[in-house]
C-alpha positions, 0 to 999 in steps of 0.5 A: 945090327943090334936089336932094341932091348927092353930087359937085360938078357943072358948070353944068346942061346940060339938063332932062328928065322922069324916067320911072322908077327903075333898080335903082341908085336913079337916075332914068331919062329919055330925051333924044334917044333916049338913056337918061340916068341921073340921081342924085337924081331921082325918077319923074315929076319934071322936073329940071335935070341936069348930065352927068358921064359920057357913053357911046355908048348912055347918059349919067350925070348929077346932078340939080342942081335939081328943077323939078317935084317928085314927090308922093312926094318927102319931106324926108330924115330923116338930116342926112347924106343926100347925103353918106353912102353908106349910104342913097340913097333917103331922099328917096323916100316909104317906100311908093313905095320898095317899089312901085319895087322891085317894078317893078324885080323885074318888069322884070328877070324879063321883060327878062332871063328873059322870064318873068312871075309868075302872081301878084305877092306882097304886099311883105315889109317891116318897120321903115324906121328903126333896123332895121340890126342889122349894119353895117360902119363905116369908121374913119380918122384925119383931122387936117384934119377934127378927128381920127378919123372913124367912119361909112359911106363917102361916096357914090361915094368912099373918104372916110369921112363925118364923122357923129355919128349914123345913122338906120338903126342902132339908137338905142343904136348910133347914139349911140355914134358920137361916143364911139367916135370919141373912144376910138379917137383915144386909141389908139396904133394909131388909124391902124391901126384901119380898120373897126368892124363892128356886130353886134346880137344878141338880147341883146347888141351887139358891136363888132368892131374890125379892128386892123392892129397889136398893142394896147399895155397902155394901149390895152387899158385904153382899150378896156375902159373904152369897153366898160364905159361903152357897155355893149357887147362888144368883139371884135378881128379881126387878119386874116381873118374866122376870126381874130376873138376876144372881147376884153371882157368876159372872160365873154361869153354866146353871140350868137344871134337868134331865130325865135319863130314856130318856137321857134328860137335860132340862134347865130352868130359876129360875122363869120358871115353873118346878115341885117341886118334881124331883123324882116324876116328873121322875116317872110321865113322865115315867107313862104318856109316858107308857099310851100314848104309842107314836110310830114312825111317829105318830102325837102327841100334847103336850098341855100346854107343858111348857119347854118340860117336856113331849114333849121331852120324847115323841119325843125320841120315834120317834113320831112327836110332836107339843108342844102348850104353851101360853108363848112365853118365855117358847116356846123359852126355849122349842125350845132351849131344843129340839135343845140341846137334838138333837130333833129339827127335831122331835119337833115343838112348837107353841105359843097358848093360849089354853084357847081361843076358837078361838085359839083352833079352829085352832088346827089340828087333831092328833093321840094322845094328852097329856094335862097338864093344869094349875088348871083351866083345859083344857075345851076349848082344850077338846072341840076340841076333837069332831073335831080333834078326837085323839084316845088316850089322857093322861091328867095330872091334878093338880086339881081333880075338873077340871079334873072331869069336863073335863072328863065328857065332854069327856066321856058323850058327845064325846064318849071317855072311861076313861080307867084309872086314879090315883093320883100323890103325888107330894106334900107329907103332903099337901092336894094337889092332882095331878092326871093322866088319860087315855082316849081312843075312839074306 
């Protein structure tokens, strides 16, 4: 059985038995006492591999032949697997992917934070295919490959994958890729349009075109024709995220996603951060709220609150919620969402850079806190728990390593107990691990 290749490989140099999967989705083997990280290999497999980089303590390799396949190896559904960099684990059974990610979380908590959860939560997962409601596609005019390409980058490369469909994008978006390629090729600025951002809201699909030169009148006509034929809304972005402007149709309904369990509609701009997987996000919010258990009258903080994805559901419980966020634009949007959903009295929002120790020193004591930081984690905010002493903390993480680091501080230095933790499979078929953890103090 041939393993999926993502680069030209030299002649095989050795065979190895793969022990586990690392946080980047690579098989991990031990050869002569040294760790070998093997792209394309799965736990339990015996593979023939070729080295492409050697370090003193480890080596990087590519599987070139699977001698003994894993029982969890499956045929990738996407014909571009191994070339496109959008997915790395389509050859791994979906259930096995989730189990492997749970092990990555447990390993990080112990090896980095020296903590173990009292209970491992059942994994949060939803759709495995057609789930990706947000994506950033590259566009490039490559005459040698027939013209304009639109798709994800190739694996470990800056080249754009030559693709005409995608199995993780919604079907209605996937089928647009060939026509999008043709329409971009008709533009006078086809060499100056490097990116197409896909945003699927509850009622409308938006494509944000990153343009580096002004459109001509003929270009505008081409784009209007495409938008009408495809049934999508087009926005243009000439500079940073704040430069995004609606282009067509002239009358656009607001973009929003819903949290039906809490009776909420959350409005957003195409370049605002929202979760890529709306089904899993709904389950995540429900799970986080059940763990936090906000009660009427309690003072609750939502750190890194964004648009109010957790703030507004917490407010529905009757708790008094303060959302903290570093972007004044996002805070303004969160306030608008609170008012639009009739929660203006229960919510307040403050602009606060929670990576700044001086700002964190001003945070007030709270009964409970939900933390949803970027990949860098929330170390400065976590340090304040020694002073503010919330009795319950729910931590939503997009990086097991920084969660483990912060958990180590809370448990080993601040006296919290890690009651529960589990993974959230927001990005199926990728090695990305999101997770959820509950901390309490007596």
